[in-house]
N, C-alpha and C positions, 0 to 999 in steps of 0.2 A: 320211951323213945331210945333206940340204941345210940350210941354215941362212941366214937373212937377214943376219947378222952381218957388219959391214963393219970391224971393228976400230977403230972411231971412237966407242968406248962413252964416253956421258957421260949423266947424269939430268936430264931436263927435271922437275924438281919439281912443277912445277904441273900438268902433263898425266901424270905419273908413267909417263913412257916414255923409252926410249933416243933420245936425238937422233941416232945413228948410224944405227939399223934401224928404229925407228919401234916395236918391241916394248914390251908393257908389263913392268912387273919381274916380275909374276908369271909371263908367257910366257916371260922369259928363265930364271927359275928352274926351271920345271918342263919346260923345252924336251925334255931328253932321256927325260922319263917320257912325254910328251904320245903319243897314238896318231898314225899316219900321217895320218890325217883332220884331227885337230885342229892338226898342224903344217902340213898343206896349206891349212888354212883361214887361218892366220895368214900364211903365205907369201903367200894372195892378197890379203888385206887390206893388207899392206906392200910387195907387189911395185912400186908405183909410188912409193914413199916415198923422198925425197930428204934426205939429212942436211944440216942446216944448217952453213954455212959456219964455219970454225973463226976464231975472232977472233984 
């Protein structure tokens, strides 16, 4: 199963997204139970997401 996870997990509390992959918390939690179409939509949305540089 393809995933946008880059193992750079950190929560942006303001946007409620992962600063590593760009997925929302709900998308991360429900990733394995999503349909292929739902995962494809998330992958399309975060495809060009670039993680924030580590401080």
